C-alpha positions in Angstrom: -8.3 16.2 25.1 -4.8 14.9 26.1 -2.0 15.8 23.7 1.6 14.5 23.3 4.4 16.4 25.1 5.6 18.2 21.9 2.1 18.6 20.6 3.0 17.9 16.9 3.4 15.1 14.4 6.6 14.7 12.3 6.6 14.1 8.6 9.3 11.5 8.9 7.7 9.5 11.7 6.0 6.8 9.6 6.8 3.1 8.9 5.2 0.7 6.5 4.8 -3.0 7.3 3.8 -5.1 4.3 2.7 -8.7 4.1 4.3 -10.2 1.0 1.6 -11.6 -1.3 1.2 -15.3 -1.8 2.3 -15.3 -5.4 5.4 -13.4 -4.6 6.3 -15.7 -1.7 6.0 -18.7 -4.0 8.2 -16.9 -6.6 10.9 -16.3 -4.0 10.7 -19.9 -2.8 10.9 -21.5 -6.3 13.3 -19.1 -7.9 15.6 -17.8 -5.2 15.7 -20.3 -2.4 16.6 -18.7 0.9 18.2 -15.6 -0.6 15.2 -13.6 0.4 12.9 -14.8 3.1 9.1 -14.3 3.0 8.8 -12.3 6.3 6.8 -9.1 6.3 8.7 -6.2 4.7 9.3 -3.0 6.9 10.1 0.2 5.1 10.8 3.7 6.5 8.6 6.1 4.5 7.9 9.8 4.2 5.5 11.9 2.2 1.7 11.3 2.2 0.9 8.0 3.9 -2.9 8.6 3.7 -5.0 9.6 0.7 -7.9 12.0 0.9 -11.1 10.5 2.3 -14.5 11.5 1.0 -18.2 10.9 1.8 -19.8 13.5 -0.5 -23.0 15.4 0.0 -26.0 15.5 -2.3 -28.5 18.3 -2.9 -32.2 17.7 -2.3 -34.3 20.4 -4.0 -37.3 21.6 -2.0 -39.5 24.7 -2.4 -37.2 26.6 -4.6 -34.2 25.9 -2.4 -31.7 23.0 -2.0 -31.2 21.0 1.2 -27.7 19.5 1.8 -27.6 16.0 3.1 -25.0 13.2 3.1 -24.9 10.7 0.3 -23.9 8.0 2.8 -21.7 6.6 0.1 -17.9 6.4 -0.2 -16.3 6.7 -3.7 -13.3 4.6 -4.6 -10.1 5.7 -2.9 -7.5 7.5 -4.9 -4.1 6.0 -5.6 -1.7 6.0 -2.6 1.7 7.4 -3.4 4.5 6.5 -0.9 8.1 7.8 -0.9 10.7 5.5 0.7 14.4 5.3 1.2 16.2 2.5 -0.8 18.2 0.3 1.5 21.9 -0.3 0.9 21.3 -3.8 -0.6 18.3 -2.6 -2.7 16.2 -5.3 -1.2 13.1 -3.2 -0.6 13.2 -1.8 -4.2 13.8 -5.3 -5.7 10.9 -6.9 -3.8 8.5 -4.2 -5.1 10.0 -4.5 -8.6 9.4 -8.3 -8.5 5.8 -7.8 -7.4 5.1 -5.6 -10.4 7.0 -8.1 -12.6 4.5 -10.8 -11.6 1.7 -8.7 -12.9 3.5 -8.2 -16.2 6.8 -10.0 -16.9 9.5 -7.6 -18.3 11.1 -10.3 -20.5 8.0 -12.2 -21.8 5.5 -9.3 -21.7 2.9 -11.7 -20.1 1.4 -12.0 -16.7 3.6 -14.1 -14.4 6.0 -16.1 -16.5 6.2 -18.9 -14.0 2.5 -20.0 -14.6 -0.2 -18.9 -16.9 -2.7 -16.5 -15.2 -5.7 -17.8 -17.1 -7.2 -21.2 -18.0 -10.3 -22.3 -19.9 -13.3 -23.3 -17.8 -14.2 -26.9 -19.0 -17.9 -26.3 -18.6 -18.6 -22.9 -20.3 -15.3 -22.4 -22.1 -14.7 -19.0 -20.5 -11.3 -17.9 -19.5 -10.9 -17.8 -15.7 -8.1 -16.9 -13.3 -5.8 -19.7 -12.6 -4.4 -17.8 -9.7 -7.0 -15.4 -8.1 -6.2 -11.7 -7.7 -6.0 -12.3 -4.0 -2.7 -14.1 -4.6 -1.2 -10.9 -6.1 -2.7 -8.5 -3.6 -2.0 -8.1 0.1 -2.6 -5.9 3.1 -0.2 -3.5 4.7 -0.1 -1.1 7.6 1.3 2.4 7.9 2.1 3.3 11.5 2.5 6.9 12.7 5.0 7.0 15.6 5.7 9.6 18.2 8.9 11.4 19.3 9.7 8.3 21.4 9.3 5.9 18.5 6.1 4.5 19.9 3.3 3.5 17.5 0.4 5.9 17.9 -1.9 5.3 15.0 -2.4 2.5 12.4 -3.6 2.9 8.8 -4.5 -0.6 7.5 -4.9 -1.0 3.7 -6.5 -4.2 2.3 -6.5 -5.8 -1.2 -3.6 -3.6 -2.2 -1.2 -4.0 -5.1 1.4 -1.7 -6.7 0.8 0.1 -10.0 3.9 2.1 -10.3 7.5 2.2 -9.2 9.4 5.4 -9.9 12.9 6.1 -11.1 15.7 6.0 -8.6 16.6 9.5 -7.7 20.4 9.3 -7.6 23.2 11.8 -8.0 26.9 11.6 -7.3 26.7 15.3 -6.2 24.0 14.5 -3.6 25.2 13.0 -0.3 21.6 12.0 0.8 20.1 8.6 0.6 18.5 7.3 -2.6 14.8 7.6 -2.5 12.0 6.2 -4.7 8.2 6.4 -5.0 5.8 3.5 -5.1 2.1 3.8 -5.9 -0.6 1.4 -4.6 -4.3 0.9 -5.2 -6.4 -0.7 -2.5 -10.1 -1.3 -1.7 -10.4 -0.6 2.0 -8.7 1.6 4.6 -9.1 1.2 8.4 -7.8 3.7 10.8 -7.2 2.9 14.5 -5.6 4.7 17.4 -3.3 2.3 19.2 -3.3 4.0 22.5 -6.4 3.1 24.6 -6.2 6.4 26.5 -6.4 8.3 23.3 -9.5 6.3 22.3 -11.2 7.2 25.6 -10.7 10.9 25.4 -11.4 11.5 21.7 
């Protein structure tokens, strides 16, 4: 199996590229004009870009013993916790904060102050989503890059949305950049090698 020249991966060699969800794009357009554009957001990250992945086994009793076999099932993924550096204009932090604010408005304590999230179905009088959850979720990619800054592997997360944005770790006595944590939940993860040669020899 072919290996990279330095034969190791670096903890700081990951970037996140995130499609801004539809509801957040609309919010930027209506409330902030061109101050922030709606292009994909790219963030330099570090920490754990991939959660643990599990396909558990099950025990099948037979003749006083147990036979191990696969369950052929995949439990829900755990929460993805990402550390990132806050840019000097705080744009990446503000976009993530605004996304959480759509899910629950900090001033009004309701979901998305710009439009009610539920309405009454005229036929069965049940509350339904006025804006589907797909408007508030998105997909994003985390790319592992090599020592030459070339993308090597892609982790694609779908139906993702944030659940937590941590405090800003700041100190006048610390000369390093300000960092922050964001937590996402998601429904699917797809992993792909981006180098065709690597695919051929694995």
